[in-house]
TORZA-722732 format. One record per residue (C-alpha): residue number from 1; x, y, z; residue in one letter. Coordinates in nm, 4 decimals. Layout:
BEGIN
   seq          x          y          z   type
   NUM          X          Y          Z      A
...
! end
This chain:
BEGIN
   seq          x          y          z   type
     1    -2.4396    17.1878    14.0277      M
     2    -2.6954    17.1527    14.3031      D
     3    -2.9620    16.8993    14.2227      R
     4    -3.2422    16.8394    14.4649      S
     5    -3.3313    16.4803    14.5350      R
     6    -3.6476    16.3353    14.3921      M
     7    -3.9141    16.2864    14.6573      P
     8    -3.9612    15.9229    14.7504      T
     9    -4.2647    15.7403    14.8748      E
    10    -4.2402    15.3771    14.9877      F
    11    -3.8925    15.3612    14.8357      G
    12    -4.0047    15.4749    14.4879      F
    13    -3.9419    15.8174    14.3420      T
    14    -4.2584    16.0134    14.2838      T
    15    -4.3034    16.3280    14.0771      P
    16    -4.4089    16.6405    14.2557      S
    17    -4.7819    16.6982    14.2713      Y
    18    -4.9203    16.9411    14.0165      L
    19    -5.2759    17.0519    14.0764      P
    20    -5.5053    17.0299    13.7722      P
    21    -5.5228    17.3411    13.5575      E
    22    -5.8320    17.5567    13.5498      R
    23    -5.9972    17.5836    13.2118      A
    24    -5.9621    17.9146    13.0323      R
    25    -6.2826    18.1234    13.0580      P
    26    -6.5146    18.0950    12.7586      A
    27    -6.5217    18.4710    12.6936      W
    28    -6.1428    18.4893    12.6813      K
    29    -6.1290    18.1886    12.4467      T
    30    -6.3840    18.3480    12.2129      L
    31    -6.2180    18.6900    12.2077      V
    32    -5.8599    18.5746    12.1577      F
    33    -5.9660    18.2941    11.9221      G
    34    -6.1422    18.5503    11.7028      A
    35    -5.8421    18.7853    11.7125      L
    36    -5.6043    18.5038    11.6201      L
    37    -5.8296    18.4103    11.3275      A
    38    -5.7621    18.7559    11.1767      L
    39    -5.3965    18.6665    11.1078      I
    40    -5.3607    18.6234    10.7299      P
    41    -5.3221    18.2684    10.5966      F
    42    -5.2380    18.0879    10.9242      V
    43    -5.4859    18.2539    11.1594      G
    44    -5.7608    17.9950    11.1320      A
    45    -5.5260    17.7106    11.2216      G
    46    -5.3689    17.8947    11.5138      I
    47    -5.7129    17.9919    11.6413      S
    48    -5.8378    17.6322    11.6169      A
    49    -5.5474    17.5040    11.8264      V
    50    -5.5967    17.7878    12.0790      Y
    51    -5.9642    17.7008    12.1190      I
    52    -5.8866    17.3276    12.1352      D
    53    -5.6476    17.3851    12.4292      R
    54    -5.9131    17.5606    12.6397      R
    55    -5.9334    17.2823    12.8993      Q
    56    -5.5540    17.2782    12.9516      A
    57    -5.4305    17.6299    12.8672      P
    58    -5.0756    17.5553    12.9800      G
    59    -5.0296    17.3146    12.6880      T
    60    -5.0844    17.5850    12.4223      Y
    61    -4.7634    17.6668    12.2367      D
    62    -4.7782    17.9380    11.9702      F
    63    -4.4953    17.7958    11.7570      L
    64    -4.6482    17.4471    11.7590      E
    65    -4.9857    17.5899    11.6549      S
    66    -4.8136    17.7925    11.3813      L
    67    -4.6533    17.4724    11.2546      K
    68    -4.9962    17.3053    11.2539      T
    69    -5.1438    17.5972    11.0588      A
    70    -4.8649    17.5862    10.7987      V
    71    -4.9202    17.2120    10.7559      I
    72    -5.2917    17.2824    10.7005      Q
    73    -5.2133    17.5425    10.4337      I
    74    -4.9732    17.3078    10.2553      V
    75    -5.2325    17.0299    10.2676      A
    76    -5.5027    17.2568    10.1209      I
    77    -5.2639    17.3772     9.8484      A
    78    -5.1771    17.0177     9.7569      L
    79    -5.5473    16.9297     9.7482      L
    80    -5.6148    17.2254     9.5167      A
    81    -5.3253    17.1185     9.2941      L
    82    -5.4558    16.7626     9.2814      L
    83    -5.8068    16.8844     9.1945      A
    84    -5.6636    17.1046     8.9175      W
    85    -5.4627    16.8134     8.7797      L
    86    -5.7611    16.5786     8.7791      V
    87    -6.0343    16.8145     8.6606      F
    88    -5.8316    17.0630     8.4588      G
    89    -5.5802    16.8498     8.2786      L
    90    -5.7427    16.5050     8.2763      A
    91    -6.1045    16.6057     8.2059      F
    92    -6.0483    16.9441     8.0456      G
    93    -6.2826    17.1283     8.2819      I
    94    -6.1836    17.4891     8.3395      G
    95    -6.3107    17.8005     8.5112      I
    96    -6.2937    18.1403     8.3431      E
    97    -6.1543    18.3907     8.5906      L
    98    -6.1692    18.6878     8.3526      N
    99    -6.5123    18.8478     8.3922      P
   100    -6.6006    19.1035     8.1272      R
   101    -6.8207    19.4071     8.1657      M
   102    -7.0342    19.4861     7.8619      I
   103    -7.1627    19.8427     7.8565      W
   104    -7.4763    19.9291     7.6627      P
   105    -7.4136    20.1155     7.3385      A
   106    -7.5208    20.4761     7.3545      S
! end
């Protein structure tokens, strides 16, 4: 296996120079962020991470942002469950989700 030697400077190894990344253009961030937000359930989380990584676009990883979005959905579901437990079971407050249409008698 051929391994190149690390560059040295004053006897110490130094990493190779990487120029700073250019920020992603604002129009591209808006367009693709909006398109990502259309993905059902996880789109908002993926879009938020995509927009957050605008200054360093090379750090955006789709699978990591998907994991973040799934964690957000689980957190919201647990919050909804907790609210139902507290308000629904403990206090007896409920919401009727069965709307009825009453037609006038003719």
